[in-house]
Structure formats: structure tokens, C-alpha cells
PADOLUM-24077 format. One record per residue (C-alpha): y, x, z; residue number from 1; residue in three letters. Coordinates in steps of 0.001 Angstrom, whole numbers, plus 524288, in hexadecimal, padded with zeros to 5 digits. Each point is the difference from the previous one (the first is absolute). Last residue first. Example, Ala and Ser with C-alpha at 12.3 -4.5 7.8 and 13.67 -1.06 7.14 Angstrom:
<rs>
<r v="7FBDC" u="83566" w="81BE4" marmi="2" vexmi="Ser"/>
<r v="7F290" u="7FAA6" w="80294" marmi="1" vexmi="Ala"/>
</rs>
This chain:
<rs>
<r v="C97F4" u="53B45" w="DADFF" marmi="108" vexmi="Gln"/>
<r v="80E46" u="7FAA1" w="80269" marmi="107" vexmi="Gly"/>
<r v="8074C" u="80C9E" w="80026" marmi="106" vexmi="Val"/>
<r v="7FC03" u="80D04" w="7F898" marmi="105" vexmi="Pro"/>
<r v="7FED8" u="80AF1" w="809D8" marmi="104" vexmi="Glu"/>
<r v="8079F" u="808C4" w="7FD61" marmi="103" vexmi="Pro"/>
<r v="7FE84" u="80E78" w="7FA4B" marmi="102" vexmi="Ser"/>
<r v="7FEDC" u="80C0F" w="8092C" marmi="101" vexmi="Gly"/>
<r v="80B6C" u="80ABF" w="7FF7D" marmi="100" vexmi="Arg"/>
<r v="8006A" u="8099D" w="7F758" marmi="99" vexmi="Lys"/>
<r v="80C61" u="7F986" w="7FACE" marmi="98" vexmi="Ser"/>
<r v="809F1" u="8070C" w="80739" marmi="97" vexmi="Arg"/>
<r v="7F9EE" u="80E43" w="7FCCE" marmi="96" vexmi="Ser"/>
<r v="800DC" u="7FEE5" w="7F385" marmi="95" vexmi="Ala"/>
<r v="80DDB" u="7F995" w="7FFAD" marmi="94" vexmi="Phe"/>
<r v="804EB" u="80B02" w="80A0B" marmi="93" vexmi="Trp"/>
<r v="7F9E6" u="80A4B" w="7F663" marmi="92" vexmi="Leu"/>
<r v="80666" u="7FA17" w="7F375" marmi="91" vexmi="Ile"/>
<r v="80E24" u="7FDCD" w="80812" marmi="90" vexmi="Trp"/>
<r v="7FE5E" u="80D75" w="80138" marmi="89" vexmi="Leu"/>
<r v="7FDB3" u="802EC" w="7F45B" marmi="88" vexmi="Leu"/>
<r v="80BE0" u="7F925" w="7F9AC" marmi="87" vexmi="Leu"/>
<r v="80900" u="8052A" w="80913" marmi="86" vexmi="Pro"/>
<r v="7FA7B" u="80FE6" w="7FE52" marmi="85" vexmi="Pro"/>
<r v="800B4" u="7FD3F" w="7EFC3" marmi="84" vexmi="Gly"/>
<r v="80EAB" u="7F8A3" w="800D8" marmi="83" vexmi="Ala"/>
<r v="80925" u="80969" w="7FF7F" marmi="82" vexmi="Val"/>
<r v="7FA2D" u="80AE2" w="7FD17" marmi="81" vexmi="Leu"/>
<r v="7F8B7" u="7F9E4" w="7F461" marmi="80" vexmi="Leu"/>
<r v="80C5F" u="7F949" w="7FD98" marmi="79" vexmi="Thr"/>
<r v="8064F" u="80DDA" w="7FF34" marmi="78" vexmi="Leu"/>
<r v="7F6A0" u="8076F" w="7F90B" marmi="77" vexmi="Pro"/>
<r v="800F9" u="7F5F6" w="7F41C" marmi="76" vexmi="Leu"/>
<r v="80F7C" u="800B9" w="7FE81" marmi="75" vexmi="Val"/>
<r v="800E7" u="80C47" w="7FFFE" marmi="74" vexmi="His"/>
<r v="8065E" u="809A0" w="8093A" marmi="73" vexmi="Ile"/>
<r v="80B46" u="806E8" w="8005C" marmi="72" vexmi="Ser"/>
<r v="80991" u="80AE3" w="80859" marmi="71" vexmi="Gly"/>
<r v="8093D" u="806F0" w="7FF07" marmi="70" vexmi="Ala"/>
<r v="809CE" u="8042C" w="80D80" marmi="69" vexmi="Tyr"/>
<r v="80BC3" u="808FB" w="80097" marmi="68" vexmi="Thr"/>
<r v="802AD" u="803BA" w="7F2B9" marmi="67" vexmi="Thr"/>
<r v="80B7B" u="806FF" w="80044" marmi="66" vexmi="Val"/>
<r v="80CCF" u="7FD24" w="7FA64" marmi="65" vexmi="Gly"/>
<r v="8068A" u="7FBE9" w="80BD2" marmi="64" vexmi="Ala"/>
<r v="7F5BB" u="7F882" w="805FD" marmi="63" vexmi="Asn"/>
<r v="7F7BE" u="7F895" w="7F44B" marmi="62" vexmi="Val"/>
<r v="7F3E6" u="7F6B0" w="8063A" marmi="61" vexmi="Val"/>
<r v="7F5A5" u="7FD9A" w="7F46E" marmi="60" vexmi="Thr"/>
<r v="7F564" u="7F544" w="8010B" marmi="59" vexmi="Leu"/>
<r v="7F8A6" u="7FB66" w="7F765" marmi="58" vexmi="Ser"/>
<r v="7F5CD" u="7F42A" w="7FE68" marmi="57" vexmi="Phe"/>
<r v="7F877" u="800A9" w="7F58F" marmi="56" vexmi="Thr"/>
<r v="7FB4A" u="7F871" w="7F2A8" marmi="55" vexmi="Asp"/>
<r v="80ED3" u="7FE6E" w="8003D" marmi="54" vexmi="Gly"/>
<r v="80784" u="7FED6" w="80BDB" marmi="53" vexmi="Phe"/>
<r v="80BDC" u="80815" w="8038D" marmi="52" vexmi="Ser"/>
<r v="806A3" u="803EC" w="80E8C" marmi="51" vexmi="Val"/>
<r v="80B70" u="807DC" w="7FF7E" marmi="50" vexmi="Asn"/>
<r v="8079B" u="803FE" w="80B6C" marmi="49" vexmi="Val"/>
<r v="80B20" u="808F4" w="7FF23" marmi="48" vexmi="Ser"/>
<r v="80A1E" u="80A46" w="806C1" marmi="47" vexmi="Gly"/>
<r v="80C7A" u="8048C" w="7FE7B" marmi="46" vexmi="Lys"/>
<r v="8099D" u="7F73C" w="808FA" marmi="45" vexmi="Asp"/>
<r v="8010D" u="80A9C" w="80757" marmi="44" vexmi="Gln"/>
<r v="7FEA4" u="7FF72" w="80FA3" marmi="43" vexmi="Ala"/>
<r v="7F0BB" u="7FCC1" w="8005D" marmi="42" vexmi="Ala"/>
<r v="7FAFE" u="7F560" w="80615" marmi="41" vexmi="Arg"/>
<r v="7FB37" u="7FA25" w="7F3E1" marmi="40" vexmi="Ser"/>
<r v="7F90B" u="80A72" w="7FBF7" marmi="39" vexmi="Val"/>
<r v="7F75C" u="80373" w="80C40" marmi="38" vexmi="Arg"/>
<r v="7FD0C" u="7F0C3" w="800FB" marmi="37" vexmi="Trp"/>
<r v="7F9BD" u="8025A" w="7F1FA" marmi="36" vexmi="Ile"/>
<r v="7F961" u="80BDA" w="80283" marmi="35" vexmi="Ala"/>
<r v="7FBCE" u="7FB0D" w="80CB8" marmi="34" vexmi="Val"/>
<r v="7F96D" u="7F4E4" w="7FAE1" marmi="33" vexmi="Leu"/>
<r v="7FAB7" u="808B2" w="7F3C0" marmi="32" vexmi="Ala"/>
<r v="7F7E7" u="8073F" w="80B7D" marmi="31" vexmi="Pro"/>
<r v="7FBE9" u="7F2C7" w="80620" marmi="30" vexmi="Gly"/>
<r v="7FCBF" u="7F6FC" w="7F39F" marmi="29" vexmi="Leu"/>
<r v="7F0FC" u="804E6" w="7FEAC" marmi="28" vexmi="Gly"/>
<r v="7FD75" u="8036B" w="80F06" marmi="27" vexmi="Val"/>
<r v="807D6" u="7F7D7" w="804EC" marmi="26" vexmi="Ala"/>
<r v="7FD64" u="7F515" w="7F743" marmi="25" vexmi="Ile"/>
<r v="7F3BE" u="800B4" w="800BF" marmi="24" vexmi="Leu"/>
<r v="8002D" u="7FF5F" w="80E04" marmi="23" vexmi="Leu"/>
<r v="8074B" u="7F322" w="80206" marmi="22" vexmi="Ile"/>
<r v="7F57C" u="7FAD9" w="7F5F8" marmi="21" vexmi="Trp"/>
<r v="7F326" u="801E6" w="807CD" marmi="20" vexmi="Tyr"/>
<r v="80641" u="7FCC9" w="80C0D" marmi="19" vexmi="Ala"/>
<r v="8048D" u="7F37D" w="7F670" marmi="18" vexmi="Ile"/>
<r v="7F0FB" u="7FD3A" w="7FD53" marmi="17" vexmi="Trp"/>
<r v="7FBED" u="8034E" w="80DA0" marmi="16" vexmi="Ser"/>
<r v="807F4" u="7F6A5" w="804E7" marmi="15" vexmi="Ala"/>
<r v="7FCAB" u="7F539" w="7F692" marmi="14" vexmi="Phe"/>
<r v="7F08A" u="8019C" w="802C5" marmi="13" vexmi="Leu"/>
<r v="80131" u="7FF70" w="81155" marmi="12" vexmi="Lys"/>
<r v="807E8" u="7F4BF" w="7FC50" marmi="11" vexmi="Gly"/>
<r v="7F497" u="7FAD0" w="7FA3A" marmi="10" vexmi="Ala"/>
<r v="7F84E" u="802EC" w="80BB4" marmi="9" vexmi="Ser"/>
<r v="7F587" u="80A53" w="8009F" marmi="8" vexmi="Trp"/>
<r v="7F3F9" u="8021F" w="805B7" marmi="7" vexmi="Ser"/>
<r v="7F8E0" u="7FE45" w="7F360" marmi="6" vexmi="Arg"/>
<r v="805D0" u="80C93" w="7FC57" marmi="5" vexmi="Phe"/>
<r v="7F970" u="80930" w="80692" marmi="4" vexmi="Arg"/>
<r v="7F2C6" u="7F9E1" w="7FD7C" marmi="3" vexmi="Lys"/>
<r v="80106" u="80279" w="7F186" marmi="2" vexmi="Leu"/>
<r v="7FD5E" u="80D01" w="803FA" marmi="1" vexmi="Met"/>
</rs>
């Protein structure tokens, strides 16, 4: 499995992180962004968006008194989602790079 990462450059590693984060935002916040867009485009000023942070991140979207989106996530799972896969990719990439032979001592 490490052979796959051996041919990756640092740029490809960073691009994979960016692609992961874009996909994470699209899947995780996509429905919320659609609800926010609908509330912001409503003809009447009867909508609201509430974001709160404590031990969880919470987002609530209300349009004309009806909750159209409500979601929350604890800080630890959010941290693991954001940082876990890129960190794992970096570890695999680094481990595949360090499999090369050690350099010969100079002057001996």
C-alpha cells in the first residue's frame, strides 16, 4: 500500500487534502448552505440563521417561523473529521518516502 504513495509529490498530497476538505464541506454543509441561500433570497424578512458554539457547533435556519435546517456536531468528531484523514495521508506519504536507503557516510 505504501508503494502507491511513494510516487506522490508534496503538491499531490496537498491537492488531496484540499479535495477532501471541499468534499467534506459539500457533504457536511451542503444542505445547510442550501437552506441559508433560500432564507437569504426570500422576499420577506422573516427568516433567521443562528450559529452557536459551546461544546458543540450548532446551526439553525428558520424561514417564516418554520425550522428548515437544524444541525449540530461535537468538537471532537469535527476535529477528527477535519484533521484525521489528511494526517493519516501525510503519515502514509512520509512512511513511503522514508523507505529509501540510508546515505553512505562521507569520508570513510
